[in-house]
Structure formats: C-alpha cells, structure tokens
C-alpha positions in Angstrom: 60.4 146.3 43.6 59.8 147.6 47.1 62.7 149.9 48.3 64.4 148.9 51.5 63.4 152.3 53.1 59.7 151.5 52.5 60.0 148.5 54.9 59.6 150.7 58.1 56.3 152.2 56.9 55.0 149.1 55.6 55.9 147.1 58.7 53.9 149.8 60.7 50.9 149.4 58.5 51.1 145.6 58.9 51.4 146.0 62.7 48.6 148.3 62.7 46.2 146.1 60.8 47.2 143.1 63.2 46.4 145.4 66.1 43.1 146.5 64.7 41.2 143.7 63.5 38.1 145.9 63.2 39.6 147.2 59.9 38.0 144.6 57.7 39.2 145.9 54.3 42.1 148.2 53.3 42.5 149.2 49.7 46.1 149.6 48.8 46.3 152.1 45.9 49.1 152.3 43.4 49.9 155.5 41.6 52.4 156.5 38.9 53.6 159.8 37.3 52.4 161.0 34.0 55.4 159.6 31.9 54.6 156.8 29.6 51.3 155.7 28.1 48.2 155.4 30.1 47.8 151.5 29.7 51.4 150.9 30.7 51.1 153.4 33.7 47.8 151.5 34.8 49.5 148.1 34.7 52.6 149.5 36.6 50.4 151.0 39.4 48.5 147.6 39.7 51.8 145.7 40.1 52.9 148.5 42.6 49.7 147.8 44.7 50.1 144.1 44.4 53.6 144.1 45.6 52.6 145.9 48.7 49.6 143.6 49.2 52.0 140.7 49.0 54.4 142.2 51.5 51.7 142.8 54.0 50.4 139.3 53.8 53.8 138.0 54.2 54.0 140.1 57.4 50.9 138.6 59.0 47.9 140.4 57.4 45.1 138.2 56.1 44.6 138.4 52.4 40.8 138.9 52.6 41.4 142.2 54.5 43.4 143.7 51.5 42.5 145.0 48.0 45.1 146.2 45.6 44.0 148.7 43.0 46.1 150.6 40.4 45.1 154.1 39.5 47.9 154.9 37.0 48.5 158.6 36.6 44.7 159.5 37.0 45.0 160.8 40.7 48.2 162.9 40.9 49.1 164.6 44.2 50.8 167.3 42.2 49.8 168.3 38.8 53.2 169.8 37.7 55.6 168.2 35.2 58.7 168.6 37.4 61.0 166.0 38.6 59.9 166.6 42.2 56.3 166.5 41.4 56.6 163.2 39.4 58.6 161.6 42.2 55.8 162.5 44.7 53.2 161.1 42.3 54.9 157.7 42.2 53.3 156.3 45.4 51.2 153.9 47.2 48.3 155.1 49.6 46.0 153.2 51.9 42.3 153.8 52.3 40.1 151.9 54.8 37.1 150.8 52.9 35.4 148.8 55.7 35.5 148.9 59.5 33.4 147.4 62.2 
C-alpha cells in the first residue's frame, strides 16, 4: 500500500516523466529492511516496486518506460540494525536506465 504522504513525490515523478519523453526507461527499485527471510523480503520489495509502477501508469506514464525491480534487503542505505536505519532502508528509488 502506498502511503498518502508519498503521493506528492510520486506525482512529481510522473509529471517529470511526462515532461521529459527523452527518459526512455526508468527502473523503479523496491527495497526492504533486514527483518524477515530473504525470499519474503525479495517478494515484498518486488510488490513495492510494482505498486509504484502501477501508480505512475495510472498518472499518465507509459508502461513501456517503466521497469519495477525488487532488491529485498540486499542494498541497504544504512547497515545498522536500529529502528531508524530499518525505516530508511524500506524505500523506493528511481534509476534512469535509458535516455535519448
């Protein structure tokens, strides 16, 4: 489930992609914290990425320009096991893969 407070940034991402058609492929990366098993986290991160892809498509971005990929817990921002670190590791990031 996408939190309501995320809509502002997701709307900005959609608006940016609509304004810059030269961005041909954007990877939507889903990430989790280190709690739970690796397989479960990988599936969760994939669903997280796919939820954002769906949101962007519903807001006018062509599906062919988006790729959702879950990374599970394999790419933490912070390698500590604190509540704050885990919170920051549960995220979605965007990476431009192809541009004219």
